[in-house]
N, CA, C and O atoms as a GROMACS GRO file, in nm:
protein
  324
    1MET      N    1   8.034  10.858  -3.948
    1MET     CA    2   8.066  10.986  -4.007
    1MET      C    3   8.202  10.982  -4.077
    1MET      O    4   8.222  11.054  -4.174
    2ASP      N    5   8.295  10.900  -4.029
    2ASP     CA    6   8.428  10.897  -4.088
    2ASP      C    7   8.439  10.797  -4.203
    2ASP      O    8   8.549  10.771  -4.251
    3LYS      N    9   8.329  10.741  -4.245
    3LYS     CA   10   8.330  10.639  -4.351
    3LYS      C   11   8.334  10.703  -4.490
    3LYS      O   12   8.302  10.820  -4.508
    4ASN      N   13   8.375  10.622  -4.586
    4ASN     CA   14   8.373  10.661  -4.725
    4ASN      C   15   8.227  10.666  -4.772
    4ASN      O   16   8.150  10.575  -4.741
    5LEU      N   17   8.189  10.769  -4.844
    5LEU     CA   18   8.050  10.787  -4.885
    5LEU      C   19   8.039  10.806  -5.035
    5LEU      O   20   8.111  10.886  -5.094
    6THR      N   21   7.948  10.730  -5.096
    6THR     CA   22   7.913  10.750  -5.236
    6THR      C   23   7.762  10.758  -5.244
    6THR      O   24   7.691  10.667  -5.201
    7LEU      N   25   7.712  10.867  -5.299
    7LEU     CA   26   7.568  10.880  -5.323
    7LEU      C   27   7.537  10.821  -5.459
    7LEU      O   28   7.617  10.831  -5.552
    8LYS      N   29   7.421  10.758  -5.472
    8LYS     CA   30   7.382  10.697  -5.598
    8LYS      C   31   7.252  10.761  -5.645
    8LYS      O   32   7.148  10.746  -5.581
    9LEU      N   33   7.259  10.832  -5.757
    9LEU     CA   34   7.142  10.894  -5.817
    9LEU      C   35   7.076  10.791  -5.908
    9LEU      O   36   7.139  10.739  -6.000
   10ILE      N   37   6.948  10.761  -5.882
   10ILE     CA   38   6.873  10.663  -5.960
   10ILE      C   39   6.767  10.738  -6.040
   10ILE      O   40   6.685  10.811  -5.984
   11ARG      N   41   6.770  10.718  -6.170
   11ARG     CA   42   6.677  10.792  -6.257
   11ARG      C   43   6.531  10.765  -6.218
   11ARG      O   44   6.453  10.859  -6.205
   12ASN      N   45   6.496  10.639  -6.198
   12ASN     CA   46   6.359  10.604  -6.160
   12ASN      C   47   6.365  10.485  -6.064
   12ASN      O   48   6.389  10.372  -6.107
   13ALA      N   49   6.345  10.509  -5.936
   13ALA     CA   50   6.356  10.405  -5.834
   13ALA      C   51   6.252  10.294  -5.854
   13ALA      O   52   6.271  10.183  -5.805
   14ASN      N   53   6.143  10.323  -5.923
   14ASN     CA   54   6.036  10.224  -5.945
   14ASN      C   55   6.059  10.140  -6.070
   14ASN      O   56   5.981  10.049  -6.098
   15GLU      N   57   6.164  10.169  -6.144
   15GLU     CA   58   6.192  10.098  -6.268
   15GLU      C   59   6.306   9.999  -6.246
   15GLU      O   60   6.412  10.037  -6.194
   16LEU      N   61   6.286   9.875  -6.285
   16LEU     CA   62   6.389   9.773  -6.273
   16LEU      C   63   6.508   9.809  -6.362
   16LEU      O   64   6.489   9.845  -6.478
   17ASN      N   65   6.628   9.800  -6.309
   17ASN     CA   66   6.751   9.831  -6.382
   17ASN      C   67   6.756   9.974  -6.436
   17ASN      O   68   6.810   9.998  -6.544
   18SER      N   69   6.699  10.067  -6.361
   18SER     CA   70   6.702  10.207  -6.401
   18SER      C   71   6.846  10.258  -6.400
   18SER      O   72   6.928  10.211  -6.321
   19LYS      N   73   6.875  10.354  -6.486
   19LYS     CA   74   7.009  10.412  -6.494
   19LYS      C   75   7.046  10.472  -6.358
   19LYS      O   76   6.967  10.542  -6.295
   20THR      N   77   7.168  10.444  -6.314
   20THR     CA   78   7.219  10.503  -6.190
   20THR      C   79   7.347  10.579  -6.220
   20THR      O   80   7.418  10.549  -6.316
   21SER      N   81   7.376  10.676  -6.137
   21SER     CA   82   7.496  10.756  -6.152
   21SER      C   83   7.557  10.776  -6.015
   21SER      O   84   7.494  10.836  -5.927
   22PRO      N   85   7.680  10.726  -5.993
   22PRO     CA   86   7.743  10.742  -5.862
   22PRO      C   87   7.801  10.882  -5.843
   22PRO      O   88   7.853  10.943  -5.937
   23TYR      N   89   7.792  10.931  -5.721
   23TYR     CA   90   7.851  11.058  -5.681
   23TYR      C   91   7.942  11.031  -5.561
   23TYR      O   92   7.899  11.043  -5.447
   24PRO      N   93   8.069  10.993  -5.587
   24PRO     CA   94   8.159  10.966  -5.475
   24PRO      C   95   8.192  11.094  -5.400
   24PRO      O   96   8.228  11.196  -5.459
   25VAL      N   97   8.179  11.088  -5.270
   25VAL     CA   98   8.207  11.205  -5.185
   25VAL      C   99   8.341  11.186  -5.115
   25VAL      O  100   8.410  11.284  -5.086
   26GLY      N  101   8.378  11.062  -5.088
   26GLY     CA  102   8.507  11.033  -5.027
   26GLY      C  103   8.497  11.003  -4.879
   26GLY      O  104   8.388  10.988  -4.824
   27GLU      N  105   8.614  10.996  -4.816
   27GLU     CA  106   8.619  10.969  -4.672
   27GLU      C  107   8.561  11.087  -4.596
   27GLU      O  108   8.564  11.201  -4.642
   28TRP      N  109   8.511  11.057  -4.478
   28TRP     CA  110   8.444  11.159  -4.396
   28TRP      C  111   8.336  11.226  -4.480
   28TRP      O  112   8.319  11.348  -4.476
   29GLY      N  113   8.263  11.146  -4.557
   29GLY     CA  114   8.169  11.194  -4.658
   29GLY      C  115   8.073  11.301  -4.613
   29GLY      O  116   8.058  11.402  -4.682
   30ALA      N  117   8.007  11.282  -4.499
   30ALA     CA  118   7.909  11.381  -4.454
   30ALA      C  119   7.976  11.515  -4.426
   30ALA      O  120   7.923  11.620  -4.462
   31LEU      N  121   8.092  11.512  -4.363
   31LEU     CA  122   8.163  11.638  -4.336
   31LEU      C  123   8.220  11.697  -4.464
   31LEU      O  124   8.224  11.819  -4.480
   32ALA      N  125   8.265  11.612  -4.556
   32ALA     CA  126   8.317  11.660  -4.684
   32ALA      C  127   8.209  11.737  -4.759
   32ALA      O  128   8.239  11.838  -4.824
   33LEU      N  129   8.085  11.692  -4.750
   33LEU     CA  130   7.975  11.764  -4.815
   33LEU      C  131   7.958  11.904  -4.757
   33LEU      O  132   7.920  11.997  -4.828
   34LEU      N  133   7.986  11.919  -4.627
   34LEU     CA  134   7.970  12.050  -4.563
   34LEU      C  135   8.078  12.148  -4.606
   34LEU      O  136   8.066  12.268  -4.582
   35LEU      N  137   8.184  12.099  -4.669
   35LEU     CA  138   8.289  12.188  -4.719
   35LEU      C  139   8.258  12.242  -4.858
   35LEU      O  140   8.335  12.320  -4.913
   36GLN      N  141   8.145  12.200  -4.914
   36GLN     CA  142   8.101  12.252  -5.044
   36GLN      C  143   8.060  12.399  -5.027
   36GLN      O  144   8.043  12.447  -4.915
   37THR      N  145   8.046  12.469  -5.139
   37THR     CA  146   8.013  12.611  -5.130
   37THR      C  147   7.865  12.638  -5.106
   37THR      O  148   7.831  12.738  -5.044
   38ASN      N  149   7.777  12.552  -5.151
   38ASN     CA  150   7.633  12.577  -5.140
   38ASN      C  151   7.575  12.502  -5.020
   38ASN      O  152   7.499  12.406  -5.037
   39VAL      N  153   7.613  12.546  -4.900
   39VAL     CA  154   7.575  12.480  -4.775
   39VAL      C  155   7.509  12.581  -4.683
   39VAL      O  156   7.551  12.697  -4.676
   40GLN      N  157   7.406  12.537  -4.613
   40GLN     CA  158   7.339  12.626  -4.518
   40GLN      C  159   7.313  12.548  -4.389
   40GLN      O  160   7.267  12.434  -4.393
   41MET      N  161   7.342  12.611  -4.276
   41MET     CA  162   7.311  12.551  -4.147
   41MET      C  163   7.169  12.594  -4.108
   41MET      O  164   7.144  12.713  -4.088
   42VAL      N  165   7.078  12.498  -4.098
   42VAL     CA  166   6.941  12.526  -4.054
   42VAL      C  167   6.942  12.544  -3.903
   42VAL      O  168   6.884  12.638  -3.850
   43ASN      N  169   7.010  12.452  -3.835
   43ASN     CA  170   7.039  12.461  -3.693
   43ASN      C  171   7.167  12.380  -3.673
   43ASN      O  172   7.210  12.313  -3.767
   44PRO      N  173   7.230  12.382  -3.556
   44PRO     CA  174   7.359  12.314  -3.542
   44PRO      C  175   7.358  12.164  -3.570
   44PRO      O  176   7.464  12.104  -3.590
   45ARG      N  177   7.240  12.101  -3.574
   45ARG     CA  178   7.232  11.958  -3.605
   45ARG      C  179   7.185  11.930  -3.746
   45ARG      O  180   7.203  11.819  -3.796
   46LEU      N  181   7.124  12.027  -3.813
   46LEU     CA  182   7.065  12.007  -3.946
   46LEU      C  183   7.125  12.104  -4.047
   46LEU      O  184   7.122  12.226  -4.028
   47TRP      N  185   7.179  12.048  -4.153
   47TRP     CA  186   7.244  12.127  -4.258
   47TRP      C  187   7.183  12.089  -4.393
   47TRP      O  188   7.141  11.975  -4.413
   48THR      N  189   7.179  12.184  -4.486
   48THR     CA  190   7.135  12.155  -4.622
   48THR      C  191   7.252  12.177  -4.718
   48THR      O  192   7.333  12.268  -4.701
   49VAL      N  193   7.259  12.090  -4.818
   49VAL     CA  194   7.365  12.095  -4.919
   49VAL      C  195   7.300  12.077  -5.055
   49VAL      O  196   7.206  11.998  -5.069
   50HIS      N  197   7.347  12.148  -5.154
   50HIS     CA  198   7.303  12.128  -5.292
   50HIS      C  199   7.424  12.079  -5.371
   50HIS      O  200   7.511  12.157  -5.409
   51LEU      N  201   7.427  11.947  -5.394
   51LEU     CA  202   7.538  11.883  -5.465
   51LEU      C  203   7.515  11.899  -5.616
   51LEU      O  204   7.416  11.849  -5.668
   52PRO      N  205   7.605  11.968  -5.686
   52PRO     CA  206   7.585  11.988  -5.830
   52PRO      C  207   7.576  11.856  -5.907
   52PRO      O  208   7.650  11.761  -5.880
   53LEU      N  209   7.484  11.852  -6.002
   53LEU     CA  210   7.470  11.736  -6.088
   53LEU      C  211   7.586  11.728  -6.186
   53LEU      O  212   7.642  11.829  -6.227
   54LYS      N  213   7.621  11.605  -6.224
   54LYS     CA  214   7.717  11.585  -6.332
   54LYS      C  215   7.651  11.630  -6.461
   54LYS      O  216   7.528  11.626  -6.474
   55GLU      N  217   7.732  11.672  -6.556
   55GLU     CA  218   7.678  11.720  -6.684
   55GLU      C  219   7.589  11.616  -6.751
   55GLU      O  220   7.484  11.650  -6.807
   56GLU      N  221   7.630  11.487  -6.744
   56GLU     CA  222   7.550  11.382  -6.810
   56GLU      C  223   7.418  11.354  -6.739
   56GLU      O  224   7.332  11.286  -6.795
   57ASP      N  225   7.402  11.404  -6.616
   57ASP     CA  226   7.277  11.384  -6.542
   57ASP      C  227   7.182  11.503  -6.554
   57ASP      O  228   7.070  11.497  -6.504
   58GLY      N  229   7.225  11.610  -6.619
   58GLY     CA  230   7.138  11.726  -6.636
   58GLY      C  231   7.196  11.848  -6.567
   58GLY      O  232   7.313  11.851  -6.529
   59HIS      N  233   7.111  11.948  -6.551
   59HIS     CA  234   7.151  12.074  -6.489
   59HIS      C  235   7.089  12.082  -6.350
   59HIS      O  236   6.987  12.019  -6.323
   60GLY      N  237   7.150  12.160  -6.264
   60GLY     CA  238   7.095  12.180  -6.131
   60GLY      C  239   7.177  12.110  -6.024
   60GLY      O  240   7.297  12.089  -6.039
   61ALA      N  241   7.109  12.074  -5.917
   61ALA     CA  242   7.178  12.015  -5.802
   61ALA      C  243   7.086  11.917  -5.732
   61ALA      O  244   6.964  11.920  -5.746
   62ILE      N  245   7.149  11.829  -5.655
   62ILE     CA  246   7.075  11.733  -5.572
   62ILE      C  247   7.061  11.796  -5.434
   62ILE      O  248   7.161  11.818  -5.366
   63PRO      N  249   6.939  11.826  -5.390
   63PRO     CA  250   6.923  11.885  -5.256
   63PRO      C  251   6.932  11.775  -5.149
   63PRO      O  252   6.865  11.673  -5.158
   64LEU      N  253   7.016  11.798  -5.050
   64LEU     CA  254   7.035  11.702  -4.942
   64LEU      C  255   7.015  11.770  -4.808
   64LEU      O  256   7.048  11.887  -4.791
   65LYS      N  257   6.961  11.696  -4.713
   65LYS     CA  258   6.955  11.740  -4.574
   65LYS      C  259   7.041  11.644  -4.494
   65LYS      O  260   7.024  11.523  -4.501
   66LEU      N  261   7.134  11.699  -4.417
   66LEU     CA  262   7.222  11.618  -4.334
   66LEU      C  263   7.190  11.649  -4.188
   66LEU      O  264   7.201  11.763  -4.143
   67GLU      N  265   7.150  11.546  -4.115
   67GLU     CA  266   7.118  11.563  -3.974
   67GLU      C  267   7.220  11.483  -3.892
   67GLU      O  268   7.240  11.364  -3.916
   68PHE      N  269   7.282  11.550  -3.797
   68PHE     CA  270   7.384  11.490  -3.714
   68PHE      C  271   7.331  11.465  -3.574
   68PHE      O  272   7.241  11.536  -3.527
   69GLU      N  273   7.386  11.365  -3.506
   69GLU     CA  274   7.342  11.331  -3.371
   69GLU      C  275   7.377  11.441  -3.272
   69GLU      O  276   7.303  11.466  -3.177
   70ARG      N  277   7.490  11.507  -3.294
   70ARG     CA  278   7.534  11.614  -3.206
   70ARG      C  279   7.545  11.744  -3.286
   70ARG      O  280   7.569  11.739  -3.407
   71PRO      N  281   7.529  11.857  -3.222
   71PRO     CA  282   7.544  11.985  -3.293
   71PRO      C  283   7.686  12.005  -3.344
   71PRO      O  284   7.783  11.963  -3.280
   72LEU      N  285   7.697  12.069  -3.459
   72LEU     CA  286   7.826  12.106  -3.515
   72LEU      C  287   7.843  12.257  -3.504
   72LEU      O  288   7.744  12.330  -3.506
   73PRO      N  289   7.967  12.305  -3.491
   73PRO     CA  290   7.988  12.450  -3.488
   73PRO      C  291   7.964  12.510  -3.627
   73PRO      O  292   7.962  12.439  -3.727
   74LYS      N  293   7.947  12.641  -3.631
   74LYS     CA  294   7.935  12.711  -3.759
   74LYS      C  295   8.061  12.685  -3.840
   74LYS      O  296   8.169  12.667  -3.783
   75ARG      N  297   8.048  12.683  -3.972
   75ARG     CA  298   8.163  12.654  -4.057
   75ARG      C  299   8.278  12.752  -4.036
   75ARG      O  300   8.394  12.713  -4.041
   76GLU      N  301   8.245  12.879  -4.014
   76GLU     CA  302   8.351  12.978  -3.996
   76GLU      C  303   8.431  12.953  -3.867
   76GLU      O  304   8.539  13.009  -3.849
   77ASP      N  305   8.378  12.870  -3.778
   77ASP     CA  306   8.448  12.837  -3.653
   77ASP      C  307   8.530  12.708  -3.666
   77ASP      O  308   8.594  12.667  -3.569
   78TRP      N  309   8.527  12.643  -3.782
   78TRP     CA  310   8.603  12.520  -3.802
   78TRP      C  311   8.751  12.556  -3.819
   78TRP      O  312   8.784  12.665  -3.865
   79PRO      N  313   8.839  12.464  -3.780
   79PRO     CA  314   8.981  12.491  -3.802
   79PRO      C  315   9.012  12.498  -3.951
   79PRO      O  316   8.945  12.432  -4.031
   80PRO      N  317   9.112  12.576  -3.989
   80PRO     CA  318   9.148  12.583  -4.132
   80PRO      C  319   9.202  12.452  -4.182
   80PRO      O  320   9.256  12.373  -4.105
   81ASN      N  321   9.188  12.428  -4.313
   81ASN     CA  322   9.236  12.304  -4.375
   81ASN      C  323   9.385  12.294  -4.366
   81ASN      O  324   9.443  12.196  -4.413
   0.00000   0.00000   0.00000
């Protein structure tokens, strides 16, 4: 969980040498994603995030589900930055 995270968007996973676009999230990547504005807690272990696409990749967002081994508290209960 405390590792550096970069997501890689692949245009077509079935195509050899398909265009890819990196989305660096940074250290503590999974938790950093939860600090985004478009986040919803499904239950204390499962969260959904919609990571906005880069302009060159189109419009919209990448929908992600993050599942943790242990429950996390609600975001409003997290300590301030």
